[in-house]
All heavy atoms as TSV, in Angstrom:
chain	resi	resn	atom	element	x	y	z
A	1	MET	N	N	126.500	129.091	17.356
A	1	MET	CA	C	126.504	130.289	16.594
A	1	MET	C	C	127.077	131.451	17.381
A	1	MET	O	O	127.833	132.228	16.827
A	1	MET	CB	C	125.168	130.581	15.979
A	1	MET	CG	C	123.957	130.729	16.865
A	1	MET	SD	S	122.937	129.272	16.897
A	1	MET	CE	C	122.566	129.285	18.592
A	2	GLU	N	N	126.740	131.572	18.645
A	2	GLU	CA	C	127.295	132.655	19.447
A	2	GLU	C	C	128.808	132.518	19.555
A	2	GLU	O	O	129.542	133.491	19.410
A	2	GLU	CB	C	126.669	132.663	20.845
A	2	GLU	CG	C	127.160	133.797	21.712
A	2	GLU	CD	C	126.457	133.831	23.067
A	2	GLU	OE1	O	125.402	133.197	23.229
A	2	GLU	OE2	O	126.990	134.502	23.949
A	3	ARG	N	N	129.269	131.304	19.766
A	3	ARG	CA	C	130.712	131.073	19.883
A	3	ARG	C	C	131.424	131.371	18.566
A	3	ARG	O	O	132.468	132.008	18.552
A	3	ARG	CB	C	130.973	129.639	20.325
A	3	ARG	CG	C	132.435	129.337	20.553
A	3	ARG	CD	C	132.588	128.073	21.377
A	3	ARG	NE	N	133.945	127.625	21.433
A	3	ARG	CZ	C	134.863	128.117	22.271
A	3	ARG	NH1	N	134.522	129.077	23.103
A	3	ARG	NH2	N	136.086	127.669	22.270
A	4	ALA	N	N	130.864	130.913	17.464
A	4	ALA	CA	C	131.463	131.180	16.153
A	4	ALA	C	C	131.530	132.683	15.896
A	4	ALA	O	O	132.530	133.190	15.390
A	4	ALA	CB	C	130.657	130.500	15.058
A	5	TYR	N	N	130.487	133.399	16.260
A	5	TYR	CA	C	130.443	134.854	16.054
A	5	TYR	C	C	131.458	135.566	16.949
A	5	TYR	O	O	132.137	136.485	16.512
A	5	TYR	CB	C	129.033	135.380	16.323
A	5	TYR	CG	C	128.871	136.844	16.007
A	5	TYR	CD1	C	128.669	137.268	14.702
A	5	TYR	CD2	C	128.926	137.804	17.012
A	5	TYR	CE1	C	128.522	138.615	14.408
A	5	TYR	CE2	C	128.780	139.143	16.726
A	5	TYR	CZ	C	128.570	139.551	15.425
A	5	TYR	OH	O	128.428	140.886	15.138
A	6	LYS	N	N	131.573	135.128	18.193
A	6	LYS	CA	C	132.498	135.780	19.124
A	6	LYS	C	C	133.955	135.473	18.798
A	6	LYS	O	O	134.820	136.316	18.957
A	6	LYS	CB	C	132.179	135.379	20.563
A	6	LYS	CG	C	130.940	136.040	21.099
A	6	LYS	CD	C	130.714	135.706	22.550
A	6	LYS	CE	C	129.497	136.451	23.080
A	6	LYS	NZ	N	129.293	136.199	24.494
A	7	ILE	N	N	134.244	134.242	18.347
A	7	ILE	CA	C	135.623	133.851	18.074
A	7	ILE	C	C	136.130	134.445	16.763
A	7	ILE	O	O	137.244	134.943	16.692
A	7	ILE	CB	C	135.767	132.320	18.065
A	7	ILE	CG1	C	135.639	131.819	19.486
A	7	ILE	CG2	C	137.090	131.884	17.461
A	7	ILE	CD1	C	135.689	130.328	19.634
A	8	ASN	N	N	135.324	134.399	15.710
A	8	ASN	CA	C	135.781	134.890	14.412
A	8	ASN	C	C	134.619	135.489	13.621
A	8	ASN	O	O	134.154	134.900	12.638
A	8	ASN	CB	C	136.457	133.759	13.628
A	8	ASN	CG	C	137.349	134.277	12.537
A	8	ASN	OD1	O	137.212	135.413	12.103
A	8	ASN	ND2	N	138.257	133.446	12.081
A	9	PRO	N	N	134.148	136.671	14.017
A	9	PRO	CA	C	133.012	137.273	13.313
A	9	PRO	C	C	133.326	137.618	11.861
A	9	PRO	O	O	132.444	137.552	11.011
A	9	PRO	CB	C	132.706	138.529	14.126
A	9	PRO	CG	C	133.976	138.838	14.842
A	9	PRO	CD	C	134.633	137.516	15.095
A	10	ILE	N	N	134.589	137.930	11.564
A	10	ILE	CA	C	134.968	138.267	10.187
A	10	ILE	C	C	134.783	137.055	9.275
A	10	ILE	O	O	134.241	137.165	8.174
A	10	ILE	CB	C	136.409	138.805	10.133
A	10	ILE	CG1	C	136.470	140.135	10.885
A	10	ILE	CG2	C	136.883	138.958	8.703
A	10	ILE	CD1	C	137.869	140.661	11.121
A	11	LEU	N	N	135.227	135.886	9.725
A	11	LEU	CA	C	135.064	134.672	8.930
A	11	LEU	C	C	133.586	134.331	8.759
A	11	LEU	O	O	133.152	133.966	7.662
A	11	LEU	CB	C	135.807	133.495	9.565
A	11	LEU	CG	C	135.664	132.162	8.839
A	11	LEU	CD1	C	136.187	132.263	7.406
A	11	LEU	CD2	C	136.390	131.071	9.602
A	12	LEU	N	N	132.813	134.460	9.813
A	12	LEU	CA	C	131.389	134.150	9.715
A	12	LEU	C	C	130.708	135.092	8.726
A	12	LEU	O	O	129.878	134.657	7.925
A	12	LEU	CB	C	130.716	134.214	11.088
A	12	LEU	CG	C	129.286	133.697	11.153
A	12	LEU	CD1	C	129.184	132.262	10.632
A	12	LEU	CD2	C	128.754	133.788	12.565
A	13	CYS	N	N	131.086	136.359	8.725
A	13	CYS	CA	C	130.540	137.317	7.748
A	13	CYS	C	C	130.968	136.938	6.341
A	13	CYS	O	O	130.178	137.042	5.399
A	13	CYS	CB	C	130.994	138.733	8.069
A	13	CYS	SG	S	130.224	139.429	9.533
A	14	LYS	N	N	132.199	136.494	6.184
A	14	LYS	CA	C	132.697	136.076	4.875
A	14	LYS	C	C	131.916	134.859	4.376
A	14	LYS	O	O	131.517	134.798	3.222
A	14	LYS	CB	C	134.184	135.747	4.959
A	14	LYS	CG	C	134.802	135.399	3.639
A	14	LYS	CD	C	136.292	135.162	3.779
A	14	LYS	CE	C	136.883	134.737	2.444
A	14	LYS	NZ	N	138.305	134.465	2.532
A	15	ILE	N	N	131.680	133.905	5.247
A	15	ILE	CA	C	130.902	132.719	4.889
A	15	ILE	C	C	129.470	133.118	4.545
A	15	ILE	O	O	128.895	132.621	3.578
A	15	ILE	CB	C	130.922	131.676	6.024
A	15	ILE	CG1	C	132.321	131.072	6.139
A	15	ILE	CG2	C	129.890	130.583	5.803
A	15	ILE	CD1	C	132.514	130.204	7.356
A	16	ALA	N	N	128.905	134.040	5.332
A	16	ALA	CA	C	127.532	134.489	5.089
A	16	ALA	C	C	127.437	135.261	3.774
A	16	ALA	O	O	126.436	135.178	3.068
A	16	ALA	CB	C	127.048	135.356	6.243
A	17	GLY	N	N	128.467	136.035	3.463
A	17	GLY	CA	C	128.445	136.830	2.243
A	17	GLY	C	C	127.834	138.200	2.423
A	17	GLY	O	O	127.629	138.931	1.469
A	18	TYR	N	N	127.542	138.545	3.657
A	18	TYR	CA	C	126.989	139.858	3.973
A	18	TYR	C	C	127.349	140.197	5.410
A	18	TYR	O	O	127.639	139.314	6.206
A	18	TYR	CB	C	125.468	139.887	3.774
A	18	TYR	CG	C	124.715	138.799	4.503
A	18	TYR	CD1	C	124.259	138.986	5.801
A	18	TYR	CD2	C	124.453	137.573	3.897
A	18	TYR	CE1	C	123.574	137.991	6.479
A	18	TYR	CE2	C	123.765	136.573	4.561
A	18	TYR	CZ	C	123.321	136.794	5.842
A	18	TYR	OH	O	122.641	135.812	6.511
A	19	PRO	N	N	127.358	141.481	5.752
A	19	PRO	CA	C	127.726	141.846	7.121
A	19	PRO	C	C	126.679	141.396	8.140
A	19	PRO	O	O	125.482	141.506	7.897
A	19	PRO	CB	C	127.824	143.372	7.086
A	19	PRO	CG	C	127.175	143.802	5.831
A	19	PRO	CD	C	127.102	142.621	4.909
A	20	LEU	N	N	127.164	140.863	9.229
A	20	LEU	CA	C	126.284	140.470	10.328
A	20	LEU	C	C	126.398	141.541	11.402
A	20	LEU	O	O	127.491	141.806	11.894
A	20	LEU	CB	C	126.699	139.109	10.886
A	20	LEU	CG	C	126.641	137.942	9.906
A	20	LEU	CD1	C	127.304	136.708	10.506
A	20	LEU	CD2	C	125.213	137.641	9.522
A	21	THR	N	N	125.298	142.154	11.759
A	21	THR	CA	C	125.320	143.220	12.758
A	21	THR	C	C	125.107	142.706	14.177
A	21	THR	O	O	125.283	143.452	15.129
A	21	THR	CB	C	124.257	144.282	12.432
A	21	THR	OG1	O	122.985	143.640	12.365
A	21	THR	CG2	C	124.549	144.942	11.089
A	22	CYS	N	N	124.714	141.430	14.288
A	22	CYS	CA	C	124.530	140.824	15.599
A	22	CYS	C	C	124.696	139.312	15.460
A	22	CYS	O	O	124.821	138.791	14.358
A	22	CYS	CB	C	123.161	141.174	16.177
A	22	CYS	SG	S	121.785	140.623	15.169
A	23	ILE	N	N	124.694	138.646	16.570
A	23	ILE	CA	C	124.828	137.186	16.572
A	23	ILE	C	C	123.623	136.584	15.847
A	23	ILE	O	O	122.485	136.918	16.163
A	23	ILE	CB	C	124.896	136.652	18.014
A	23	ILE	CG1	C	126.130	137.211	18.719
A	23	ILE	CG2	C	124.904	135.127	18.032
A	23	ILE	CD1	C	126.166	136.944	20.200
A	24	PRO	N	N	123.876	135.705	14.866
A	24	PRO	CA	C	122.741	135.114	14.148
A	24	PRO	C	C	121.950	134.161	15.044
A	24	PRO	O	O	122.504	133.551	15.957
A	24	PRO	CB	C	123.396	134.358	12.993
A	24	PRO	CG	C	124.806	134.139	13.403
A	24	PRO	CD	C	125.163	135.243	14.339
A	25	THR	N	N	120.674	134.059	14.752
A	25	THR	CA	C	119.847	133.089	15.469
A	25	THR	C	C	120.245	131.691	15.004
A	25	THR	O	O	120.984	131.535	14.029
A	25	THR	CB	C	118.355	133.309	15.167
A	25	THR	OG1	O	118.132	133.067	13.776
A	25	THR	CG2	C	117.901	134.720	15.533
A	26	ALA	N	N	119.737	130.689	15.667
A	26	ALA	CA	C	120.053	129.312	15.291
A	26	ALA	C	C	119.646	129.034	13.851
A	26	ALA	O	O	120.420	128.453	13.076
A	26	ALA	CB	C	119.367	128.329	16.237
A	27	SER	N	N	118.456	129.458	13.464
A	27	SER	CA	C	117.997	129.194	12.091
A	27	SER	C	C	118.814	129.979	11.075
A	27	SER	O	O	119.107	129.474	9.984
A	27	SER	CB	C	116.507	129.496	11.936
A	27	SER	OG	O	116.235	130.847	12.225
A	28	GLU	N	N	119.209	131.203	11.386
A	28	GLU	CA	C	120.058	131.987	10.484
A	28	GLU	C	C	121.426	131.330	10.331
A	28	GLU	O	O	121.973	131.257	9.224
A	28	GLU	CB	C	120.226	133.413	11.000
A	28	GLU	CG	C	118.974	134.249	10.901
A	28	GLU	CD	C	119.057	135.549	11.669
A	28	GLU	OE1	O	119.892	135.676	12.583
A	28	GLU	OE2	O	118.266	136.455	11.349
A	29	PHE	N	N	121.982	130.850	11.437
A	29	PHE	CA	C	123.284	130.188	11.401
A	29	PHE	C	C	123.228	128.935	10.529
A	29	PHE	O	O	124.095	128.712	9.692
A	29	PHE	CB	C	123.725	129.833	12.822
A	29	PHE	CG	C	125.087	129.222	12.897
A	29	PHE	CD1	C	126.221	130.003	12.760
A	29	PHE	CD2	C	125.246	127.860	13.105
A	29	PHE	CE1	C	127.492	129.445	12.828
A	29	PHE	CE2	C	126.509	127.292	13.182
A	29	PHE	CZ	C	127.638	128.092	13.042
A	30	ILE	N	N	122.179	128.136	10.689
A	30	ILE	CA	C	122.017	126.929	9.874
A	30	ILE	C	C	121.888	127.314	8.403
A	30	ILE	O	O	122.482	126.678	7.531
A	30	ILE	CB	C	120.808	126.097	10.351
A	30	ILE	CG1	C	121.110	125.510	11.729
A	30	ILE	CG2	C	120.449	125.007	9.337
A	30	ILE	CD1	C	119.920	124.909	12.420
A	31	GLU	N	N	121.135	128.356	8.113
A	31	GLU	CA	C	120.966	128.818	6.732
A	31	GLU	C	C	122.301	129.267	6.135
A	31	GLU	O	O	122.625	128.947	4.989
A	31	GLU	CB	C	119.967	129.969	6.685
A	31	GLU	CG	C	119.708	130.498	5.292
A	31	GLU	CD	C	118.694	131.619	5.279
A	31	GLU	OE1	O	118.379	132.178	6.338
A	31	GLU	OE2	O	118.228	131.946	4.173
A	32	ILE	N	N	123.094	129.999	6.904
A	32	ILE	CA	C	124.406	130.460	6.450
A	32	ILE	C	C	125.303	129.274	6.124
A	32	ILE	O	O	125.908	129.208	5.053
A	32	ILE	CB	C	125.065	131.360	7.526
A	32	ILE	CG1	C	124.335	132.698	7.622
A	32	ILE	CG2	C	126.546	131.568	7.226
A	32	ILE	CD1	C	124.709	133.510	8.857
A	33	ILE	N	N	125.397	128.329	7.042
A	33	ILE	CA	C	126.276	127.177	6.851
A	33	ILE	C	C	125.778	126.292	5.712
A	33	ILE	O	O	126.560	125.850	4.866
A	33	ILE	CB	C	126.416	126.361	8.158
A	33	ILE	CG1	C	127.007	127.234	9.276
A	33	ILE	CG2	C	127.255	125.113	7.945
A	33	ILE	CD1	C	128.343	127.872	8.961
A	34	ALA	N	N	124.480	126.036	5.651
A	34	ALA	CA	C	123.924	125.193	4.582
A	34	ALA	C	C	124.141	125.836	3.219
A	34	ALA	O	O	124.539	125.137	2.266
A	34	ALA	CB	C	122.436	124.951	4.819
A	35	SER	N	N	123.920	127.119	3.098
A	35	SER	CA	C	124.132	127.809	1.820
A	35	SER	C	C	125.589	127.747	1.410
A	35	SER	O	O	125.911	127.548	0.238
A	35	SER	CB	C	123.692	129.271	1.919
A	35	SER	OG	O	122.308	129.354	2.076
A	36	TYR	N	N	126.475	127.912	2.373
A	36	TYR	CA	C	127.905	127.861	2.088
A	36	TYR	C	C	128.328	126.466	1.622
A	36	TYR	O	O	129.103	126.323	0.685
A	36	TYR	CB	C	128.701	128.271	3.319
A	36	TYR	CG	C	130.187	128.309	3.080
A	36	TYR	CD1	C	130.762	129.337	2.351
A	36	TYR	CD2	C	131.012	127.299	3.563
A	36	TYR	CE1	C	132.131	129.370	2.116
A	36	TYR	CE2	C	132.382	127.324	3.338
A	36	TYR	CZ	C	132.935	128.361	2.620
A	36	TYR	OH	O	134.281	128.387	2.379
A	37	ILE	N	N	127.793	125.438	2.251
A	37	ILE	CA	C	128.137	124.063	1.875
A	37	ILE	C	C	127.554	123.710	0.497
A	37	ILE	O	O	128.233	123.111	-0.334
A	37	ILE	CB	C	127.639	123.065	2.940
A	37	ILE	CG1	C	128.455	123.232	4.222
A	37	ILE	CG2	C	127.704	121.623	2.425
A	37	ILE	CD1	C	127.900	122.482	5.406
A	38	LEU	N	N	126.322	124.116	0.254
A	38	LEU	CA	C	125.666	123.767	-1.007
A	38	LEU	C	C	126.182	124.579	-2.187
A	38	LEU	O	O	126.190	124.098	-3.318
A	38	LEU	CB	C	124.154	123.950	-0.880
A	38	LEU	CG	C	123.460	122.981	0.076
A	38	LEU	CD1	C	122.007	123.385	0.257
A	38	LEU	CD2	C	123.565	121.559	-0.438
A	39	HIS	N	N	126.598	125.825	-1.942
A	39	HIS	CA	C	127.023	126.725	-3.019
A	39	HIS	C	C	128.287	127.480	-2.605
A	39	HIS	O	O	128.269	128.704	-2.493
A	39	HIS	CB	C	125.915	127.726	-3.343
A	39	HIS	CG	C	124.583	127.095	-3.551
A	39	HIS	ND1	N	124.254	126.382	-4.683
A	39	HIS	CD2	C	123.483	127.047	-2.761
A	39	HIS	CE1	C	123.015	125.942	-4.573
A	39	HIS	NE2	N	122.531	126.319	-3.419
A	40	PRO	N	N	129.405	126.780	-2.408
A	40	PRO	CA	C	130.601	127.435	-1.878
A	40	PRO	C	C	131.223	128.487	-2.791
A	40	PRO	O	O	131.851	129.414	-2.320
A	40	PRO	CB	C	131.575	126.282	-1.646
A	40	PRO	CG	C	131.115	125.210	-2.565
A	40	PRO	CD	C	129.625	125.375	-2.662
A	41	SER	N	N	131.027	128.380	-4.088
A	41	SER	CA	C	131.668	129.327	-4.993
A	41	SER	C	C	130.792	130.524	-5.321
A	41	SER	O	O	131.249	131.475	-5.949
A	41	SER	CB	C	132.065	128.629	-6.300
A	41	SER	OG	O	130.907	128.129	-6.949
A	42	GLN	N	N	129.532	130.502	-4.913
A	42	GLN	CA	C	128.627	131.603	-5.206
A	42	GLN	C	C	128.556	132.552	-4.021
A	42	GLN	O	O	128.436	132.118	-2.877
A	42	GLN	CB	C	127.218	131.078	-5.494
A	42	GLN	CG	C	127.134	130.221	-6.726
A	42	GLN	CD	C	125.722	129.708	-6.932
A	42	GLN	OE1	O	124.816	130.021	-6.176
A	42	GLN	NE2	N	125.533	128.896	-7.958
A	43	PRO	N	N	128.609	133.869	-4.297
A	43	PRO	CA	C	128.438	134.809	-3.185
A	43	PRO	C	C	127.027	134.690	-2.622
A	43	PRO	O	O	126.065	134.543	-3.376
A	43	PRO	CB	C	128.668	136.173	-3.824
A	43	PRO	CG	C	128.555	135.967	-5.290
A	43	PRO	CD	C	128.802	134.508	-5.562
A	44	GLN	N	N	126.928	134.697	-1.329
A	44	GLN	CA	C	125.630	134.572	-0.677
A	44	GLN	C	C	124.979	135.953	-0.603
A	44	GLN	O	O	125.629	136.971	-0.665
A	44	GLN	CB	C	125.795	133.995	0.732
A	44	GLN	CG	C	126.532	132.674	0.758
A	44	GLN	CD	C	125.861	131.593	-0.060
A	44	GLN	OE1	O	124.661	131.427	0.009
A	44	GLN	NE2	N	126.634	130.878	-0.836
A	45	THR	N	N	123.690	135.976	-0.443
A	45	THR	CA	C	122.978	137.230	-0.237
A	45	THR	C	C	122.239	137.136	1.084
A	45	THR	O	O	121.917	136.052	1.554
A	45	THR	CB	C	121.972	137.502	-1.366
A	45	THR	OG1	O	121.060	136.403	-1.450
A	45	THR	CG2	C	122.683	137.656	-2.703
A	46	ALA	N	N	121.973	138.273	1.653
A	46	ALA	CA	C	121.270	138.305	2.934
A	46	ALA	C	C	119.866	137.745	2.744
A	46	ALA	O	O	119.219	138.001	1.732
A	46	ALA	CB	C	121.186	139.733	3.450
A	47	PRO	N	N	119.392	136.967	3.707
A	47	PRO	CA	C	118.008	136.485	3.640
A	47	PRO	C	C	117.057	137.694	3.557
A	47	PRO	O	O	117.359	138.763	4.081
A	47	PRO	CB	C	117.821	135.733	4.954
A	47	PRO	CG	C	119.197	135.371	5.378
A	47	PRO	CD	C	120.089	136.463	4.884
A	48	ARG	N	N	115.952	137.524	2.896
A	48	ARG	CA	C	115.032	138.644	2.660
A	48	ARG	C	C	114.645	139.380	3.927
A	48	ARG	O	O	114.509	140.590	3.930
A	48	ARG	CB	C	113.775	138.143	1.959
A	48	ARG	CG	C	114.077	137.527	0.602
A	48	ARG	CD	C	112.876	137.435	-0.203
A	48	ARG	NE	N	112.910	138.688	-0.951
A	48	ARG	CZ	C	111.991	139.108	-1.755
A	48	ARG	NH1	N	110.926	138.426	-1.936
A	48	ARG	NH2	N	112.096	140.243	-2.403
A	49	HIS	N	N	114.474	138.654	5.039
A	49	HIS	CA	C	114.048	139.308	6.268
A	49	HIS	C	C	115.170	140.128	6.905
A	49	HIS	O	O	114.926	140.890	7.835
A	49	HIS	CB	C	113.480	138.288	7.255
A	49	HIS	CG	C	114.485	137.294	7.753
A	49	HIS	ND1	N	114.854	136.184	7.022
A	49	HIS	CD2	C	115.217	137.263	8.874
A	49	HIS	CE1	C	115.761	135.511	7.696
A	49	HIS	NE2	N	116.012	136.140	8.815
A	50	LEU	N	N	116.413	139.998	6.416
A	50	LEU	CA	C	117.521	140.762	6.966
A	50	LEU	C	C	117.897	141.960	6.103
A	50	LEU	O	O	118.713	142.780	6.520
A	50	LEU	CB	C	118.757	139.867	7.136
A	50	LEU	CG	C	118.626	138.740	8.144
A	50	LEU	CD1	C	119.923	137.941	8.178
A	50	LEU	CD2	C	118.354	139.304	9.531
A	51	ILE	N	N	117.334	142.071	4.910
A	51	ILE	CA	C	117.680	143.180	4.029
A	51	ILE	C	C	116.961	144.433	4.506
A	51	ILE	O	O	115.748	144.452	4.660
A	51	ILE	CB	C	117.311	142.856	2.564
A	51	ILE	CG1	C	118.133	141.654	2.085
A	51	ILE	CG2	C	117.535	144.063	1.670
A	51	ILE	CD1	C	117.757	141.152	0.722
A	52	ILE	N	N	117.745	145.470	4.739
A	52	ILE	CA	C	117.184	146.732	5.193
A	52	ILE	C	C	117.334	147.739	4.060
A	52	ILE	O	O	118.432	147.985	3.576
A	52	ILE	CB	C	117.909	147.233	6.451
A	52	ILE	CG1	C	117.788	146.214	7.565
A	52	ILE	CG2	C	117.388	148.608	6.874
A	52	ILE	CD1	C	118.629	146.501	8.769
A	53	LEU	N	N	116.225	148.295	3.632
A	53	LEU	CA	C	116.272	149.276	2.551
A	53	LEU	C	C	116.244	150.681	3.083
A	53	LEU	O	O	115.771	151.019	4.079
A	53	LEU	CB	C	115.083	149.058	1.602
A	53	LEU	CG	C	115.029	147.670	0.972
A	53	LEU	CD1	C	113.765	147.523	0.154
A	53	LEU	CD2	C	116.238	147.456	0.100
């Protein structure tokens, strides 16, 4: 995840569907990739614990 974020953070944000302000944790990275694989045509939303109001 750190390497993916450092090499192409724009693509990782695009895959996530929301802006990433820091390197995702291992579980966040797995969630991003799994959501993208399971629902590639649907825009993703930030996990509830990452939404800042």
